[in-house]
C-alpha positions in Angstrom: -13.5 -9.8 -0.1 -15.9 -12.1 -1.8 -14.0 -14.5 -4.2 -14.5 -13.4 -7.8 -16.3 -10.2 -7.0 -14.6 -6.8 -7.3 -14.5 -5.2 -3.9 -14.8 -1.7 -5.5 -17.5 -2.1 -8.2 -19.2 -5.4 -7.4 -18.4 -6.7 -10.9 -17.4 -10.2 -11.7 -13.6 -10.5 -11.9 -11.4 -12.8 -13.8 -9.3 -15.5 -12.0 -5.7 -15.0 -13.1 -4.1 -17.7 -11.0 -4.5 -19.7 -7.8 -1.7 -19.8 -5.2 -1.5 -22.2 -2.3 -1.4 -20.8 1.2 1.4 -23.2 1.9 3.6 -21.6 -0.8 3.0 -18.1 0.6 3.6 -19.3 4.2 6.9 -20.9 3.2 8.0 -17.7 1.3 7.2 -15.5 4.3 9.1 -17.9 6.6 12.2 -18.1 4.4 12.4 -14.6 3.1 11.3 -12.6 6.2 11.5 -15.1 9.1 7.9 -14.3 10.2 4.7 -16.2 10.6 2.1 -14.8 8.2 -1.1 -14.6 10.4 -3.8 -14.9 9.5 -3.5 -16.7 6.2 -6.5 -18.7 4.9 -6.0 -22.4 4.5 -6.0 -24.1 1.0 -5.7 -21.9 -2.0 -6.1 -18.2 -2.7 -7.3 -16.8 -5.9 -5.7 -13.8 -7.6 -8.4 -11.9 -9.5 -8.4 -9.0 -12.0 -11.4 -6.8 -12.0 -12.7 -5.0 -15.2 -11.8 -1.8 -13.4 -8.1 -2.8 -13.3 -7.9 -3.8 -9.6 -6.0 -7.0 -8.8 -7.0 -8.6 -5.5 -6.5 -11.8 -3.5 -9.5 -13.7 -2.2 -10.2 -15.0 0.3 -7.8 -12.8 2.2 -7.6 -11.4 5.7 -5.6 -8.4 7.0 -2.4 -9.1 8.8 -2.7 -9.1 12.6 -0.7 -7.2 15.2 1.6 -10.2 15.8 2.5 -10.4 12.1 3.2 -6.7 11.7 5.2 -6.4 14.9 7.4 -9.3 13.8 7.7 -8.0 10.2 8.6 -4.5 11.0 11.0 -5.6 13.7 12.8 -7.5 11.0 12.6 -4.7 8.4 13.5 -1.9 10.8 17.0 -2.9 11.8 18.9 0.3 12.0 15.8 2.4 11.6 15.6 1.8 7.8 11.8 1.6 7.7 11.3 4.8 9.7 13.9 6.5 7.5 12.2 5.5 4.3 8.8 6.4 5.8 9.9 10.0 6.2 10.3 10.3 2.4 7.3 8.7 0.7 6.7 9.5 -3.0 3.3 10.9 -2.4 4.2 13.4 0.4 5.2 16.5 -1.5 2.3 16.3 -4.0 -0.2 15.8 -1.2 1.3 18.5 1.0 1.2 21.0 -1.8 -2.6 20.8 -1.8 -3.0 21.5 2.0 -3.3 25.1 3.1 -2.4 26.7 6.5 -5.3 26.2 8.9 -6.8 23.1 7.1 -8.0 20.3 9.3 -6.1 17.2 8.1 -6.7 13.5 8.9 -4.1 10.9 8.1 -5.0 7.2 8.3 -2.2 4.8 8.9 -0.1 7.7 10.1 2.8 5.7 11.5 5.2 8.1 13.2 3.5 11.1 11.7 6.1 12.0 9.2 3.6 13.7 6.9 2.6 16.1 9.7 6.0 17.7 9.4 5.3 18.7 5.8 2.0 20.5 6.8 3.1 22.5 9.9 0.3 25.0 9.5 -2.5 22.4 9.4 -4.6 21.1 12.3 -3.3 17.5 12.0 -4.7 14.3 13.4 -3.3 10.9 12.6 -4.8 7.5 13.2 -2.7 4.3 13.6 -3.5 1.1 15.4 -0.2 1.1 17.3 1.3 4.6 17.8 3.3 3.4 20.7 5.5 1.4 18.4 6.9 4.6 16.9 9.6 6.8 18.5 8.3 10.0 17.0 4.6 10.9 17.0 4.4 14.0 19.1 1.0 13.0 20.7 -0.9 13.7 17.4 -1.3 10.0 16.6 -4.3 8.3 18.0 -4.9 4.5 18.4 -8.4 4.8 17.2 -10.2 2.9 14.4 -11.2 4.8 11.2 -14.8 3.6 11.6 -15.0 5.0 15.1 -13.4 8.2 14.1 -15.6 8.7 11.1 -18.7 8.1 13.3 -17.5 10.7 15.8 -16.2 13.3 13.3 -18.3 13.3 10.2 -17.6 16.3 7.9 -14.8 17.5 10.1 -11.8 17.7 7.8 -10.6 19.6 4.8 -8.3 16.8 3.7 -8.2 13.0 4.5 -5.1 11.2 3.4 -3.7 7.7 3.4 -0.4 6.7 1.9 0.2 3.0 1.1 -2.5 1.8 3.4 -5.5 0.9 1.2 -3.7 -2.1 -0.3 -3.5 -3.6 3.2 -7.2 -3.5 4.0 -9.7 -6.3 3.3 -12.5 -3.9 2.3 -11.0 -1.0 0.4 -14.4 0.5 -0.5 -15.5 0.6 3.2 -12.1 2.1 4.1 -12.4 4.9 1.5 -16.1 5.5 2.3 -15.2 6.1 6.0 -12.5 8.5 4.9 -14.8 10.4 2.6 -17.4 10.6 5.5 -14.8 12.5 7.5 -14.6 15.2 4.8 -16.3 18.5 4.7 -18.2 19.4 1.4 -15.4 20.5 -0.9 -12.8 18.5 1.1 -10.2 16.5 -0.7 -9.4 12.7 -0.4 -5.8 11.7 -1.3 -4.9 8.0 -1.5 -1.6 6.5 -2.5 -0.8 2.9 -3.2 1.9 0.8 -5.0 1.1 0.6 -8.7 0.9 -2.4 -10.9 2.4 -3.5 -13.2 5.7 -2.3 -11.7 9.1 -3.5 -10.5 7.3 -4.9 -7.5 5.0 -7.2 -9.5 7.9 -8.2 -11.9 9.8 -10.0 -9.1 8.9 -13.7 -9.0 7.5 -15.0 -5.7 7.8 -11.6 -4.1 5.7 -12.4 -1.1 6.0 -8.9 0.4 3.3 -8.1 -2.3 1.0 -10.8 -1.1 -1.3 -11.6 1.9 -1.5 -11.0 4.7 0.5 -7.9 3.8 -0.8 -6.6 0.4 -4.4 -7.8 -0.4 -4.9 -5.7 -3.5 -2.9 -4.1 -6.3 -3.8 -0.7 -7.8 -3.5 1.4 -10.9 -4.9 4.6 -12.3 -8.0 2.9 -13.7 -8.8 1.3 -10.3 -8.3 4.5 -8.4 -10.7 6.3 -10.8 -13.3 3.5 -10.3 -13.0 4.0 -6.6 -13.6 7.7 -6.8 -16.6 7.2 -9.1 -18.1 4.7 -6.7 -17.7 7.3 -3.8 -19.2 10.1 -5.9 -16.0 12.1 -5.7 -14.7 14.4 -8.4 -11.3 13.3 -9.6 -8.8 16.1 -9.8 -5.6 14.1 -10.5 -4.3 10.6 -10.7 -0.6 10.7 -10.7 1.9 7.8 -11.2 5.0 8.3 -9.1 8.5 6.9 -9.3 10.3 5.5 -6.3 12.2 7.9 -4.1 16.0 7.7 -3.3 15.2 6.5 0.2 13.5 3.4 -1.2 15.6 2.0 -4.0 15.8 -1.7 -3.3 12.6 -2.9 -4.9 13.3 -0.8 -8.0 16.6 -2.5 -8.4 15.3 -6.0 -7.6 12.7 -5.8 -10.3 15.1 -4.3 -12.8 17.9 -6.9 -12.2 16.0 -10.1 -11.5 17.2 -12.7 -14.0 13.7 -13.9 -14.4 10.7 -11.6 -14.5 7.0 -12.3 -14.2 4.7 -11.3 -17.0 2.6 -8.1 -16.3 -0.6 -10.2 -16.4 0.7 -13.0 -14.2 1.2 -15.5 -12.9 3.3 -14.0 -10.1 3.8 -16.9 -7.7 5.0 -20.5 -8.4 6.7 -23.3 -6.5 9.6 -23.5 -8.9 13.3 -23.7 -8.2 14.0 -21.3 -11.0 11.7 -18.7 -9.4 13.2 -19.2 -5.9 16.7 -18.7 -7.4 15.6 -15.6 -9.3 14.1 -14.1 -6.1 17.3 -14.7 -4.2 19.4 -13.3 -7.0 17.2 -10.3 -7.4 17.7 -9.5 -3.7 21.5 -9.9 -3.8 21.8 -7.8 -7.0 19.3 -5.3 -5.9 21.0 -4.7 -2.6 24.3 -4.2 -4.3 22.9 -1.8 -6.8 20.9 0.1 -4.2 24.2 0.6 -2.3 26.4 1.5 -5.2 24.2 3.3 -7.8 21.9 6.3 -7.7 18.3 5.8 -8.4 17.8 6.5 -12.2 16.0 9.8 -12.9 13.7 7.9 -15.4 12.8 5.1 -12.9 9.4 3.6 -13.8 6.4 4.4 -11.6 6.1 2.4 -8.5 3.1 4.3 -6.8 -0.1 5.9 -7.8 -1.8 8.9 -6.1 -5.5 9.7 -6.3 -6.7 13.2 -5.6 -10.5 13.5 -5.5 -12.8 16.2 -4.1 -16.1 15.8 -2.3 -18.8 17.8 -4.0 
């Protein structure tokens, strides 16, 4: 991403705050016991585009070493795999896929979505399918760019759930997915939404580089579809699912909350204390309380069709 330039529209964006790489590195080490690689030196800008996208720049995608360490920490007892089988976007996306459709999923993980579309001709792409216990041979360790070059216009649906926020060039990512679609095919993209419980938690580094490089909302999703020349059929905000209650409760119970428009990171003792308290309180609530039926949206799903 070019600092100050929206990676979707190319418009000049507003600098909301600067955050030091040293602060982010320290938060990753303390909160998750991992080394955030790569992480640019100096200071990162957090920008807001006129289209609604919030993005970090300069920023680079987390490497294999970072993700292997992060998910090893998070997946104790299989929690990540269990949550990944119940993403908020899955039922809404699966309802749009018919028997016999050719379906491409990017960032497929263990292929959980494939189980919801059993009649489809499913192909999943993931950089490390061997890290997952369940993939049934349908997940390929192939880059999206290479796959799009080899299979243009091959799919009735191309989907990616909570992937686009991890990539350094979201427009190139979505363009490659759209290239894989037949005329009339449908692109479905899900991402965490902002503002939300996730962005209300002070110093919540899980929502920062090298993990999350951009934050999305309905307006940004529409701008992306417009840039790709796709016809928007639906942009749906989605609440958290019962399998993933922790962040909802952390954001709701944090004794100190960030403002929706930022800043979101600061080297302040009160923010560190609030982050720690939100985790303790959130974990207790996630264990003892059901997820509220009226939980605020935490994700956004774009459904757009190729003319």
